[in-house]
Z-matrix of the N, CA and C atoms (Angstrom, degrees):
N
C 1 1.459
C 2 1.520 1 111.17
N 3 1.351 2 117.72 1 -43.34
C 4 1.457 3 120.79 2 -179.53
C 5 1.524 4 110.63 3 -62.64
N 6 1.348 5 117.44 4 -39.99
C 7 1.453 6 121.56 5 -179.84
C 8 1.526 7 110.69 6 -64.11
N 9 1.330 8 117.06 7 -39.10
C 10 1.459 9 121.08 8 179.52
C 11 1.520 10 111.07 9 -66.47
N 12 1.337 11 117.12 10 -43.95
C 13 1.458 12 120.34 11 179.71
C 14 1.516 13 111.47 12 -64.77
N 15 1.334 14 117.68 13 -36.27
C 16 1.455 15 120.80 14 177.93
C 17 1.520 16 111.09 15 -64.01
N 18 1.334 17 116.97 16 -39.68
C 19 1.458 18 119.92 17 178.93
C 20 1.520 19 111.76 18 -66.09
N 21 1.319 20 116.75 19 -43.20
C 22 1.455 21 120.27 20 178.91
C 23 1.521 22 111.11 21 -65.67
N 24 1.341 23 117.34 22 -39.76
C 25 1.458 24 121.03 23 178.70
C 26 1.524 25 111.15 24 -63.91
N 27 1.343 26 116.11 25 -41.65
C 28 1.458 27 119.50 26 179.03
C 29 1.511 28 111.06 27 -63.73
N 30 1.318 29 116.76 28 -38.34
C 31 1.459 30 120.73 29 177.96
C 32 1.508 31 111.48 30 -61.97
N 33 1.318 32 117.41 31 -44.89
C 34 1.462 33 121.30 32 -179.37
C 35 1.521 34 111.43 33 -67.97
N 36 1.345 35 117.73 34 -39.15
C 37 1.462 36 120.44 35 178.83
C 38 1.519 37 111.35 36 -64.61
N 39 1.328 38 116.78 37 -39.08
C 40 1.454 39 119.71 38 177.82
C 41 1.518 40 112.08 39 -65.52
N 42 1.331 41 116.04 40 -32.05
C 43 1.454 42 119.72 41 -176.79
C 44 1.525 43 113.25 42 -81.21
N 45 1.338 44 118.52 43 -19.30
C 46 1.463 45 120.73 44 -176.58
C 47 1.523 46 113.34 45 -57.39
N 48 1.355 47 119.82 46 -50.50
C 49 1.456 48 118.08 47 179.49
C 50 1.512 49 112.95 48 -65.89
N 51 1.326 50 116.20 49 -24.93
C 52 1.454 51 118.95 50 178.71
C 53 1.514 52 110.30 51 -72.19
N 54 1.353 53 117.73 52 -40.10
C 55 1.452 54 120.84 53 177.35
C 56 1.521 55 110.93 54 -60.68
N 57 1.339 56 116.55 55 -31.01
C 58 1.447 57 120.76 56 -175.60
C 59 1.521 58 113.24 57 -77.38
N 60 1.338 59 118.92 58 -7.96
C 61 1.448 60 120.90 59 -179.78
C 62 1.517 61 110.90 60 -67.30
N 63 1.313 62 115.54 61 157.10
C 64 1.453 63 121.61 62 179.20
C 65 1.518 64 109.77 63 -63.04
N 66 1.310 65 118.12 64 125.30
C 67 1.449 66 122.21 65 -177.37
C 68 1.520 67 112.45 66 -71.11
N 69 1.336 68 117.26 67 -2.93
C 70 1.453 69 119.88 68 176.94
C 71 1.518 70 111.47 69 -66.71
N 72 1.357 71 117.28 70 -13.15
C 73 1.456 72 120.64 71 177.93
C 74 1.517 73 111.83 72 -74.11
N 75 1.310 74 117.50 73 5.76
C 76 1.459 75 122.42 74 -178.44
C 77 1.512 76 111.51 75 -55.32
N 78 1.337 77 116.71 76 -33.80
C 79 1.448 78 120.03 77 -176.61
C 80 1.516 79 111.85 78 -64.84
N 81 1.346 80 118.67 79 -16.93
C 82 1.443 81 121.07 80 179.40
C 83 1.519 82 111.48 81 -76.32
N 84 1.299 83 118.15 82 -25.00
C 85 1.456 84 121.59 83 178.59
C 86 1.507 85 109.78 84 -103.99
N 87 1.326 86 116.52 85 -167.25
C 88 1.443 87 121.35 86 178.45
C 89 1.514 88 109.54 87 -84.24
N 90 1.351 89 116.55 88 167.05
C 91 1.456 90 122.07 89 -177.13
C 92 1.512 91 110.59 90 -71.50
N 93 1.352 92 115.66 91 159.27
C 94 1.450 93 120.71 92 176.06
C 95 1.505 94 113.98 93 74.49
N 96 1.337 95 117.58 94 12.24
C 97 1.451 96 119.64 95 177.44
C 98 1.506 97 114.48 96 83.15
N 99 1.331 98 118.96 97 -0.43
C 100 1.456 99 120.86 98 -177.46
C 101 1.518 100 110.67 99 -82.75
N 102 1.338 101 115.63 100 162.33
C 103 1.457 102 121.05 101 178.58
C 104 1.525 103 109.93 102 -71.40
N 105 1.334 104 115.38 103 148.88
C 106 1.448 105 121.18 104 178.72
C 107 1.514 106 111.04 105 -139.08
N 108 1.330 107 116.22 106 -172.11
C 109 1.459 108 122.20 107 -176.21
C 110 1.527 109 110.58 108 -55.17
N 111 1.346 110 116.04 109 131.93
C 112 1.450 111 121.57 110 178.02
C 113 1.509 112 115.00 111 89.88
N 114 1.320 113 118.40 112 -1.63
C 115 1.465 114 121.12 113 -178.29
C 116 1.526 115 111.03 114 -85.80
N 117 1.335 116 115.23 115 137.41
C 118 1.461 117 123.07 116 174.62
C 119 1.521 118 108.45 117 -111.17
N 120 1.336 119 117.18 118 125.21
C 121 1.450 120 122.65 119 -176.93
C 122 1.526 121 109.92 120 -122.64
N 123 1.332 122 115.79 121 149.66
C 124 1.459 123 122.25 122 173.31
C 125 1.524 124 108.74 123 -124.49
N 126 1.340 125 116.42 124 144.16
C 127 1.457 126 119.94 125 179.76
C 128 1.519 127 110.43 126 -151.52
N 129 1.329 128 114.95 127 157.45
C 130 1.459 129 122.22 128 169.25
C 131 1.518 130 107.82 129 -116.26
N 132 1.338 131 116.17 130 146.83
C 133 1.455 132 120.98 131 -179.10
C 134 1.520 133 109.64 132 -126.63
N 135 1.315 134 115.34 133 160.50
C 136 1.453 135 119.45 134 179.37
C 137 1.512 136 111.90 135 -176.48
N 138 1.322 137 114.97 136 -177.39
C 139 1.459 138 122.23 137 178.14
C 140 1.523 139 108.39 138 -112.10
N 141 1.341 140 118.49 139 116.22
C 142 1.467 141 119.55 140 -177.93
C 143 1.527 142 112.20 141 -76.28
N 144 1.324 143 114.54 142 148.57
C 145 1.463 144 122.82 143 173.71
C 146 1.527 145 112.43 144 55.47
N 147 1.335 146 115.42 145 39.81
C 148 1.464 147 121.03 146 178.25
C 149 1.522 148 108.32 147 -98.81
N 150 1.318 149 117.05 148 108.04
C 151 1.465 150 120.69 149 -177.29
C 152 1.516 151 110.55 150 72.29
N 153 1.322 152 116.24 151 -135.06
C 154 1.461 153 121.20 152 -175.50
C 155 1.524 154 112.97 153 -91.18
N 156 1.344 155 118.47 154 -4.03
C 157 1.460 156 121.59 155 -176.05
C 158 1.521 157 111.12 156 -98.25
N 159 1.337 158 115.14 157 147.03
C 160 1.455 159 120.30 158 174.18
C 161 1.517 160 110.44 159 -65.39
N 162 1.336 161 116.66 160 -39.57
C 163 1.458 162 121.52 161 178.84
C 164 1.524 163 109.33 162 -142.17
N 165 1.332 164 116.17 163 120.16
C 166 1.450 165 121.60 164 174.67
C 167 1.523 166 107.55 165 -87.25
N 168 1.340 167 116.82 166 101.58
C 169 1.454 168 121.94 167 -172.15
C 170 1.523 169 111.68 168 -60.95
N 171 1.358 170 116.53 169 139.26
C 172 1.451 171 121.41 170 -179.65
C 173 1.525 172 111.99 171 -117.56
N 174 1.345 173 118.06 172 -63.26
C 175 1.458 174 121.04 173 -173.22
C 176 1.522 175 111.68 174 -137.21
N 177 1.323 176 114.32 175 153.66
C 178 1.458 177 122.04 176 161.67
C 179 1.523 178 105.61 177 -106.18
N 180 1.335 179 117.32 178 134.79
C 181 1.460 180 119.64 179 -171.30
C 182 1.523 181 111.14 180 -137.83
N 183 1.334 182 115.45 181 137.82
C 184 1.461 183 122.58 182 172.17
C 185 1.520 184 108.18 183 -109.88
N 186 1.340 185 116.38 184 141.11
C 187 1.468 186 121.45 185 -178.70
C 188 1.529 187 109.06 186 -133.40
N 189 1.331 188 116.44 187 137.05
C 190 1.462 189 121.12 188 177.07
C 191 1.523 190 108.83 189 -128.48
N 192 1.347 191 115.96 190 124.70
C 193 1.458 192 121.31 191 -177.06
C 194 1.528 193 110.20 192 -88.68
N 195 1.334 194 114.82 193 118.77
C 196 1.462 195 121.07 194 176.12
C 197 1.520 196 109.66 195 -76.62
N 198 1.312 197 116.17 196 -45.81
C 199 1.461 198 124.18 197 171.89
C 200 1.523 199 107.16 198 -132.74
N 201 1.328 200 117.44 199 -177.98
C 202 1.460 201 119.23 200 178.15
C 203 1.519 202 111.65 201 -67.08
N 204 1.352 203 116.81 202 -24.26
C 205 1.462 204 120.32 203 -177.99
C 206 1.516 205 113.79 204 -98.56
N 207 1.331 206 119.94 205 -20.07
C 208 1.463 207 121.62 206 -172.45
C 209 1.528 208 110.98 207 -125.01
N 210 1.332 209 115.45 208 138.91
C 211 1.466 210 121.24 209 179.48
C 212 1.511 211 109.66 210 -143.26
N 213 1.329 212 116.24 211 147.05
C 214 1.471 213 121.95 212 169.19
C 215 1.512 214 107.62 213 -102.59
N 216 1.326 215 117.46 214 154.05
C 217 1.463 216 120.34 215 -176.43
C 218 1.519 217 110.71 216 -148.29
N 219 1.330 218 115.93 217 161.02
C 220 1.456 219 122.13 218 177.29
C 221 1.522 220 108.05 219 -140.39
N 222 1.323 221 116.26 220 114.45
C 223 1.454 222 121.94 221 176.30
C 224 1.516 223 110.12 222 -97.25
N 225 1.333 224 116.24 223 146.61
C 226 1.458 225 121.84 224 -178.59
C 227 1.527 226 109.45 225 -140.73
N 228 1.316 227 115.77 226 141.12
C 229 1.456 228 120.98 227 171.46
C 230 1.516 229 108.52 228 -142.31
N 231 1.318 230 116.56 229 147.36
C 232 1.454 231 120.88 230 -177.14
C 233 1.523 232 109.56 231 -153.29
N 234 1.319 233 115.18 232 139.42
C 235 1.457 234 120.94 233 176.59
C 236 1.524 235 108.23 234 -138.88
N 237 1.326 236 116.58 235 108.53
C 238 1.460 237 121.71 236 -179.97
C 239 1.527 238 108.66 237 -103.83
N 240 1.314 239 116.10 238 115.93
C 241 1.462 240 120.70 239 -175.32
C 242 1.518 241 109.87 240 -133.15
N 243 1.323 242 116.31 241 105.92
C 244 1.459 243 122.81 242 177.17
C 245 1.527 244 107.06 243 -122.67
N 246 1.320 245 116.46 244 102.58
C 247 1.454 246 121.60 245 -167.76
C 248 1.533 247 110.96 246 -119.58
N 249 1.324 248 115.87 247 122.80
C 250 1.469 249 120.84 248 175.70
C 251 1.526 250 107.80 249 -90.04
N 252 1.330 251 115.18 250 98.37
C 253 1.464 252 120.56 251 -175.17
C 254 1.525 253 112.32 252 -69.75
N 255 1.322 254 116.34 253 -42.32
C 256 1.469 255 122.82 254 177.42
C 257 1.528 256 106.91 255 -135.95
N 258 1.327 257 118.61 256 169.69
C 259 1.472 258 119.03 257 -179.66
C 260 1.518 259 114.60 258 -55.94
N 261 1.340 260 117.28 259 -23.38
C 262 1.470 261 119.11 260 -176.70
C 263 1.526 262 113.89 261 -113.54
N 264 1.325 263 119.28 262 1.82
C 265 1.468 264 121.78 263 -177.33
C 266 1.528 265 110.22 264 -126.86
N 267 1.336 266 115.56 265 126.64
C 268 1.467 267 122.36 266 177.37
C 269 1.527 268 108.45 267 -121.49
N 270 1.331 269 115.80 268 125.17
C 271 1.460 270 122.45 269 179.44
C 272 1.525 271 109.23 270 -104.15
N 273 1.327 272 116.63 271 127.41
C 274 1.466 273 121.69 272 174.27
C 275 1.522 274 108.71 273 -114.14
N 276 1.329 275 116.29 274 125.84
C 277 1.461 276 121.39 275 177.73
C 278 1.522 277 106.89 276 -144.13
N 279 1.318 278 116.63 277 86.69
C 280 1.468 279 122.48 278 -174.78
C 281 1.521 280 110.06 279 -116.88
N 282 1.331 281 115.64 280 145.75
C 283 1.463 282 120.21 281 -175.06
C 284 1.523 283 110.12 282 -146.43
N 285 1.331 284 116.54 283 143.02
C 286 1.458 285 121.71 284 172.98
C 287 1.524 286 109.32 285 -139.49
N 288 1.339 287 115.42 286 152.32
C 289 1.461 288 121.91 287 178.03
C 290 1.521 289 109.26 288 -144.39
N 291 1.329 290 116.04 289 140.31
C 292 1.463 291 123.22 290 173.08
C 293 1.518 292 108.24 291 -120.60
N 294 1.357 293 116.38 292 136.59
C 295 1.456 294 121.66 293 -178.01
C 296 1.530 295 110.15 294 -132.11
N 297 1.344 296 118.93 295 83.60
C 298 1.462 297 119.75 296 173.09
C 299 1.521 298 110.19 297 -75.12
N 300 1.341 299 116.46 298 141.94
C 301 1.453 300 118.33 299 -175.79
C 302 1.512 301 114.37 300 -157.64
N 303 1.329 302 114.57 301 -176.00
C 304 1.463 303 123.48 302 -176.23
C 305 1.519 304 108.74 303 -139.20
N 306 1.327 305 116.83 304 141.93
C 307 1.464 306 122.67 305 177.47
C 308 1.528 307 110.36 306 -121.67
N 309 1.327 308 115.27 307 142.64
C 310 1.469 309 121.02 308 169.02
C 311 1.518 310 108.26 309 -121.11
N 312 1.325 311 116.77 310 123.18
C 313 1.458 312 122.35 311 -177.12
C 314 1.518 313 110.37 312 -99.09
N 315 1.334 314 114.65 313 132.45
C 316 1.451 315 121.04 314 -178.18
C 317 1.524 316 110.44 315 -80.84
N 318 1.347 317 115.57 316 177.83
C 319 1.463 318 120.12 317 176.11
C 320 1.524 319 108.98 318 -61.33
N 321 1.327 320 116.30 319 130.12
C 322 1.453 321 121.16 320 -174.93
C 323 1.520 322 110.68 321 -126.30
N 324 1.312 323 115.04 322 161.45
C 325 1.460 324 120.79 323 178.37
C 326 1.518 325 109.40 324 -127.66
N 327 1.346 326 116.17 325 136.75
C 328 1.447 327 120.62 326 177.45
C 329 1.510 328 111.60 327 61.46
N 330 1.338 329 116.45 328 -133.01
C 331 1.462 330 121.66 329 -177.32
C 332 1.520 331 113.08 330 -96.40
N 333 1.310 332 117.94 331 3.95
C 334 1.461 333 122.24 332 -179.36
C 335 1.516 334 110.05 333 -100.14
N 336 1.337 335 116.29 334 139.01
C 337 1.458 336 119.97 335 175.32
C 338 1.528 337 109.79 336 -146.07
N 339 1.322 338 114.86 337 152.51
C 340 1.458 339 121.49 338 177.14
C 341 1.525 340 108.38 339 -126.75
N 342 1.328 341 115.87 340 159.71
C 343 1.459 342 118.59 341 -174.45
C 344 1.522 343 110.67 342 -158.26
N 345 1.332 344 114.56 343 165.65
C 346 1.451 345 123.37 344 170.23
C 347 1.519 346 107.63 345 -118.82
N 348 1.332 347 116.83 346 148.02
C 349 1.459 348 120.68 347 -175.90
C 350 1.520 349 110.52 348 -140.92
N 351 1.337 350 114.63 349 150.61
C 352 1.467 351 122.22 350 174.03
C 353 1.528 352 108.36 351 -130.74
N 354 1.333 353 117.08 352 134.03
C 355 1.460 354 122.00 353 -178.87
C 356 1.519 355 110.58 354 -129.70
N 357 1.326 356 116.00 355 143.29
C 358 1.449 357 122.24 356 163.73
C 359 1.523 358 108.05 357 -90.14
N 360 1.325 359 116.99 358 154.63
C 361 1.462 360 120.16 359 -177.41
C 362 1.521 361 110.10 360 -133.59
N 363 1.331 362 116.34 361 128.90
C 364 1.455 363 122.95 362 177.63
C 365 1.526 364 107.22 363 -133.53
N 366 1.323 365 117.42 364 131.63
C 367 1.459 366 118.44 365 -177.67
C 368 1.516 367 113.11 366 -156.67
N 369 1.323 368 114.58 367 168.56
C 370 1.465 369 121.50 368 -179.71
C 371 1.524 370 110.00 369 -150.64
N 372 1.319 371 115.09 370 144.01
C 373 1.450 372 121.57 371 172.00
C 374 1.521 373 108.73 372 -123.30
N 375 1.333 374 116.80 373 130.76
C 376 1.457 375 122.88 374 -179.70
C 377 1.524 376 107.55 375 -113.73
N 378 1.324 377 116.36 376 122.51
C 379 1.464 378 120.10 377 -174.71
C 380 1.526 379 110.31 378 -134.69
N 381 1.337 380 115.92 379 142.09
C 382 1.463 381 120.87 380 176.03
C 383 1.524 382 109.81 381 -161.23
N 384 1.323 383 115.17 382 159.76
C 385 1.465 384 122.28 383 173.54
C 386 1.525 385 106.90 384 -133.96
N 387 1.319 386 116.58 385 103.64
C 388 1.456 387 120.78 386 -175.25
C 389 1.532 388 110.25 387 -105.80
N 390 1.319 389 115.05 388 134.66
C 391 1.466 390 120.69 389 -177.97
C 392 1.522 391 109.52 390 -134.56
N 393 1.322 392 114.72 391 139.98
C 394 1.466 393 119.60 392 177.55
C 395 1.527 394 112.09 393 -88.29
N 396 1.324 395 117.52 394 -12.66
C 397 1.466 396 120.90 395 -178.42
C 398 1.520 397 113.59 396 -120.75
N 399 1.342 398 117.55 397 -14.24
C 400 1.450 399 121.41 398 -178.01
C 401 1.512 400 110.98 399 -130.34
N 402 1.330 401 116.78 400 -164.67
C 403 1.465 402 120.21 401 -178.60
C 404 1.535 403 111.67 402 -68.07
N 405 1.321 404 115.80 403 147.68
C 406 1.461 405 123.44 404 177.01
C 407 1.526 406 109.02 405 -111.24
N 408 1.326 407 115.86 406 131.28
C 409 1.460 408 122.33 407 -179.05
C 410 1.520 409 108.57 408 -113.18
N 411 1.320 410 117.19 409 130.34
C 412 1.464 411 123.42 410 173.95
C 413 1.523 412 108.48 411 -118.22
N 414 1.345 413 116.03 412 133.66
C 415 1.460 414 120.60 413 -178.76
C 416 1.516 415 113.28 414 101.10
N 417 1.318 416 117.38 415 -6.16
C 418 1.470 417 122.92 416 176.91
C 419 1.521 418 107.22 417 -165.09
N 420 1.332 419 116.36 418 164.68
C 421 1.464 420 119.16 419 173.03
C 422 1.528 421 109.56 420 -127.38
N 423 1.299 422 115.61 421 96.06
C 424 1.463 423 122.83 422 178.38
C 425 1.519 424 107.80 423 -148.76
N 426 1.307 425 116.12 424 161.96
C 427 1.457 426 122.23 425 177.22
C 428 1.525 427 108.02 426 -84.84
N 429 1.337 428 118.87 427 109.90
C 430 1.467 429 120.26 428 -175.60
C 431 1.523 430 113.76 429 -65.34
N 432 1.322 431 118.24 430 -9.83
C 433 1.465 432 120.37 431 178.13
C 434 1.529 433 111.48 432 -64.77
N 435 1.362 434 117.37 433 -22.52
C 436 1.457 435 120.40 434 -173.83
C 437 1.528 436 112.77 435 -108.79
N 438 1.337 437 117.74 436 4.71
C 439 1.461 438 119.95 437 -176.79
C 440 1.520 439 110.33 438 -136.07
N 441 1.329 440 114.60 439 153.60
C 442 1.458 441 120.56 440 171.42
C 443 1.529 442 107.62 441 -128.64
N 444 1.328 443 118.88 442 171.52
C 445 1.473 444 120.43 443 -173.90
C 446 1.522 445 114.94 444 -62.01
N 447 1.316 446 118.30 445 -15.30
C 448 1.466 447 120.09 446 179.44
C 449 1.524 448 112.08 447 -85.14
N 450 1.329 449 117.55 448 -13.41
C 451 1.461 450 121.17 449 179.56
C 452 1.534 451 110.81 450 -77.59
N 453 1.322 452 115.47 451 156.83
C 454 1.465 453 121.20 452 168.71
C 455 1.525 454 107.21 453 -80.36
N 456 1.315 455 117.16 454 112.54
C 457 1.458 456 121.46 455 -171.52
C 458 1.521 457 111.63 456 -78.72
N 459 1.332 458 118.18 457 139.47
C 460 1.463 459 121.06 458 177.98
C 461 1.528 460 111.67 459 -86.19
N 462 1.326 461 115.38 460 161.62
C 463 1.471 462 122.72 461 169.86
C 464 1.525 463 113.07 462 54.40
N 465 1.324 464 115.85 463 48.38
C 466 1.459 465 120.58 464 -178.74
C 467 1.524 466 111.46 465 -85.55
N 468 1.333 467 115.11 466 149.73
C 469 1.442 468 120.36 467 170.76
C 470 1.521 469 110.34 468 -75.52
N 471 1.324 470 116.78 469 155.02
C 472 1.458 471 119.79 470 -178.32
C 473 1.527 472 110.66 471 -160.57
N 474 1.304 473 114.55 472 165.40
C 475 1.463 474 122.49 473 162.57
C 476 1.522 475 106.30 474 -116.96
N 477 1.319 476 116.54 475 149.66
C 478 1.451 477 119.08 476 -178.45
C 479 1.525 478 110.88 477 -146.82
N 480 1.320 479 114.64 478 155.04
C 481 1.455 480 120.95 479 172.88
C 482 1.522 481 107.59 480 -148.43
N 483 1.316 482 115.74 481 158.51
C 484 1.453 483 119.11 482 -178.45
C 485 1.520 484 111.32 483 178.28
N 486 1.317 485 115.14 484 -159.35
C 487 1.460 486 121.05 485 -178.28
C 488 1.507 487 110.94 486 -149.09
N 489 1.331 488 114.72 487 164.78
C 490 1.465 489 120.44 488 -177.79
C 491 1.520 490 108.95 489 -147.41
N 492 1.331 491 116.34 490 134.52
C 493 1.456 492 123.34 491 172.84
C 494 1.529 493 107.84 492 -115.29
N 495 1.343 494 116.97 493 130.29
C 496 1.464 495 120.27 494 -173.36
C 497 1.519 496 110.91 495 -138.42
N 498 1.310 497 114.39 496 159.13
C 499 1.457 498 121.74 497 167.11
C 500 1.530 499 107.38 498 -124.39
N 501 1.321 500 116.73 499 148.18
C 502 1.452 501 119.56 500 -176.79
C 503 1.514 502 111.91 501 -151.79
N 504 1.308 503 114.95 502 171.49
C 505 1.457 504 122.11 503 177.31
C 506 1.521 505 108.14 504 -148.60
N 507 1.333 506 116.22 505 154.23
C 508 1.463 507 120.97 506 179.32
C 509 1.516 508 109.84 507 -151.59
N 510 1.319 509 114.71 508 155.88
C 511 1.463 510 121.18 509 -179.35
C 512 1.524 511 108.27 510 -131.59
N 513 1.340 512 116.49 511 128.29
C 514 1.455 513 122.53 512 -178.88
C 515 1.523 514 110.85 513 -93.56
N 516 1.336 515 115.12 514 128.99
C 517 1.454 516 121.88 515 173.76
C 518 1.528 517 107.40 516 -101.18
N 519 1.309 518 116.99 517 98.98
C 520 1.452 519 120.29 518 -176.16
C 521 1.513 520 110.77 519 76.86
N 522 1.322 521 114.38 520 -152.06
C 523 1.449 522 120.39 521 -172.95
C 524 1.517 523 114.30 522 -83.95
N 525 1.332 524 118.77 523 -24.54
C 526 1.453 525 119.66 524 -166.64
C 527 1.523 526 115.72 525 -120.34
N 528 1.293 527 118.06 526 -39.75
C 529 1.452 528 121.98 527 -168.15
C 530 1.521 529 110.72 528 -97.13
N 531 1.355 530 116.65 529 142.48
C 532 1.462 531 120.24 530 177.48
C 533 1.525 532 110.39 531 -149.42
N 534 1.325 533 114.74 532 157.84
C 535 1.463 534 122.39 533 172.97
C 536 1.522 535 107.62 534 -131.82
N 537 1.312 536 115.74 535 158.53
C 538 1.458 537 119.06 536 179.80
C 539 1.512 538 110.97 537 -173.99
N 540 1.321 539 114.67 538 -161.22
C 541 1.450 540 120.70 539 -179.94
C 542 1.509 541 110.63 540 -161.20
N 543 1.338 542 115.00 541 164.22
C 544 1.463 543 120.67 542 -175.73
C 545 1.513 544 109.37 543 -152.43
N 546 1.316 545 116.14 544 143.36
C 547 1.459 546 121.54 545 177.58
C 548 1.520 547 107.80 546 -143.59
N 549 1.331 548 117.88 547 147.11
C 550 1.455 549 118.80 548 -176.86
C 551 1.513 550 112.80 549 -164.65
N 552 1.339 551 114.16 550 -179.80
C 553 1.455 552 121.44 551 177.66
C 554 1.523 553 108.62 552 -109.26
N 555 1.334 554 116.30 553 136.07
C 556 1.458 555 122.23 554 -172.81
C 557 1.524 556 109.67 555 -125.96
N 558 1.336 557 115.57 556 136.50
C 559 1.465 558 120.99 557 177.18
C 560 1.522 559 108.17 558 -126.50
N 561 1.343 560 116.95 559 131.99
C 562 1.464 561 121.86 560 -172.53
C 563 1.526 562 110.01 561 -133.02
N 564 1.320 563 115.48 562 138.05
C 565 1.466 564 123.03 563 168.91
C 566 1.521 565 107.21 564 -108.84
N 567 1.324 566 116.73 565 118.84
C 568 1.463 567 121.87 566 -173.69
C 569 1.528 568 109.63 567 -117.38
N 570 1.335 569 115.53 568 127.26
C 571 1.458 570 121.88 569 179.87
C 572 1.530 571 108.87 570 -112.67
N 573 1.321 572 116.58 571 107.13
C 574 1.459 573 121.41 572 178.78
C 575 1.531 574 110.21 573 -74.92
N 576 1.326 575 116.40 574 136.27
C 577 1.461 576 120.80 575 -177.19
C 578 1.530 577 110.68 576 -76.71
N 579 1.317 578 116.24 577 165.26
C 580 1.461 579 121.05 578 175.31
C 581 1.527 580 109.20 579 -69.30
N 582 1.322 581 116.66 580 140.55
C 583 1.464 582 122.24 581 -179.19
C 584 1.526 583 109.07 582 -103.04
N 585 1.341 584 115.49 583 132.84
C 586 1.461 585 121.73 584 179.85
C 587 1.525 586 109.70 585 -116.88
N 588 1.313 587 115.08 586 138.75
C 589 1.465 588 122.53 587 175.89
C 590 1.522 589 108.32 588 -118.39
N 591 1.332 590 116.38 589 112.68
C 592 1.464 591 122.47 590 -176.56
C 593 1.535 592 111.68 591 50.98
N 594 1.333 593 115.50 592 43.42
C 595 1.461 594 121.05 593 176.31
C 596 1.510 595 115.54 594 83.62
N 597 1.347 596 118.57 595 -8.16
C 598 1.456 597 122.52 596 179.15
C 599 1.529 598 109.75 597 -103.51
N 600 1.333 599 115.45 598 142.68
C 601 1.460 600 119.69 599 179.55
C 602 1.526 601 110.36 600 -61.93
N 603 1.337 602 116.66 601 126.12
C 604 1.462 603 122.21 602 -177.83
C 605 1.524 604 111.21 603 -105.42
N 606 1.345 605 116.69 604 -36.79
C 607 1.460 606 120.77 605 176.47
C 608 1.522 607 109.15 606 -153.46
N 609 1.317 608 116.04 607 136.35
C 610 1.463 609 122.07 608 -177.13
C 611 1.535 610 110.71 609 -71.30
N 612 1.323 611 116.70 610 162.17
C 613 1.469 612 119.59 611 177.37
C 614 1.535 613 110.89 612 -60.39
N 615 1.319 614 115.82 613 149.49
C 616 1.463 615 122.32 614 175.75
C 617 1.523 616 109.02 615 -133.05
N 618 1.318 617 116.11 616 164.65
C 619 1.464 618 121.24 617 179.91
C 620 1.516 619 109.67 618 -139.11
N 621 1.312 620 114.72 619 153.79
C 622 1.466 621 120.08 620 174.38
C 623 1.524 622 108.81 621 -154.57
N 624 1.318 623 115.53 622 155.28
C 625 1.464 624 122.53 623 176.54
C 626 1.518 625 108.45 624 -126.80
N 627 1.331 626 116.63 625 142.16
C 628 1.459 627 119.70 626 -179.21
C 629 1.529 628 109.84 627 -156.53
N 630 1.307 629 114.97 628 153.80
C 631 1.455 630 122.11 629 176.52
C 632 1.516 631 110.18 630 -129.83
N 633 1.328 632 116.58 631 153.58
C 634 1.455 633 119.64 632 -178.05
C 635 1.530 634 109.82 633 -162.92
N 636 1.322 635 115.24 634 161.25
C 637 1.460 636 121.88 635 174.70
C 638 1.519 637 108.47 636 -77.24
N 639 1.316 638 116.93 637 122.36
C 640 1.459 639 121.64 638 -175.95
C 641 1.529 640 110.34 639 -97.12
N 642 1.339 641 116.35 640 118.89
C 643 1.465 642 121.72 641 177.44
C 644 1.526 643 111.50 642 -119.06
N 645 1.333 644 117.95 643 13.58
C 646 1.463 645 120.37 644 -176.51
C 647 1.523 646 112.94 645 -71.60
N 648 1.345 647 117.77 646 -12.44
C 649 1.461 648 121.35 647 177.14
C 650 1.527 649 111.33 648 -111.27
N 651 1.340 650 115.65 649 30.59
C 652 1.462 651 120.39 650 -175.07
C 653 1.521 652 113.05 651 -62.41
N 654 1.326 653 117.47 652 -24.42
C 655 1.464 654 121.87 653 176.52
C 656 1.519 655 108.70 654 -129.74
N 657 1.326 656 116.36 655 136.54
C 658 1.462 657 119.74 656 174.43
C 659 1.516 658 109.66 657 -138.06
N 660 1.330 659 115.01 658 145.82
C 661 1.456 660 123.06 659 -179.69
C 662 1.520 661 107.00 660 -130.90
N 663 1.332 662 117.22 661 128.22
C 664 1.458 663 118.28 662 -175.54
C 665 1.512 664 113.23 663 -152.54
N 666 1.325 665 114.37 664 177.74
C 667 1.458 666 120.19 665 178.04
C 668 1.531 667 109.89 666 -150.84
N 669 1.317 668 114.64 667 152.50
C 670 1.455 669 122.05 668 174.39
C 671 1.513 670 108.07 669 -78.31
N 672 1.329 671 116.32 670 119.59
C 673 1.456 672 121.49 671 -173.47
C 674 1.525 673 112.47 672 -91.62
N 675 1.324 674 116.74 673 -48.62
C 676 1.461 675 121.34 674 -177.42
C 677 1.518 676 110.15 675 -144.15
N 678 1.320 677 115.67 676 157.20
C 679 1.450 678 122.86 677 170.18
C 680 1.524 679 108.62 678 -123.76
N 681 1.319 680 116.49 679 119.01
C 682 1.454 681 121.14 680 -177.81
C 683 1.529 682 110.93 681 -92.00
């Protein structure tokens, strides 16, 4: 929760000096306060009211409009977790994802616009359980006392790639600030890495493919940063 609030606060602080600019620069963008050719936008996305958090953060995203109807974008997410559970056990569970994509914006009126988007997805998860007094696991973080090689191992490291098709909408408040939402279908191919126990192979690599309805970007908050 603290990490999510810090991201939202940073976004608002960055946008404050932009709001203070002379609104006469409107002619540089498109009419009605919407983004147009040459505009660079930044946004954060997430799922509101998910569990105990106001916003379950999903992505940080940059968008650049080639024309008023077409934009390229790059979504990023990262979670670095290196946790010393006990004096002799350190758990690493870190993950990153990159989502380059393209948007096509439909005919819009006023400050409201809708669009369709397609993204490629590339990601990796790095997992380990290192111990100075007991067994060390590389490629996953689990207690080997409770598993054998025939079990389906939890918390495995992996590489993944896939794609996502989405539809979205957004509303601009003035020249710079906007809110919106996005929902789509996501398909992922995930390759689990080989797991090693004290340097010996414990379980061979595995793979799986799956698709699902993606609602992690159901809410987005952003601002127009620059106009080139």
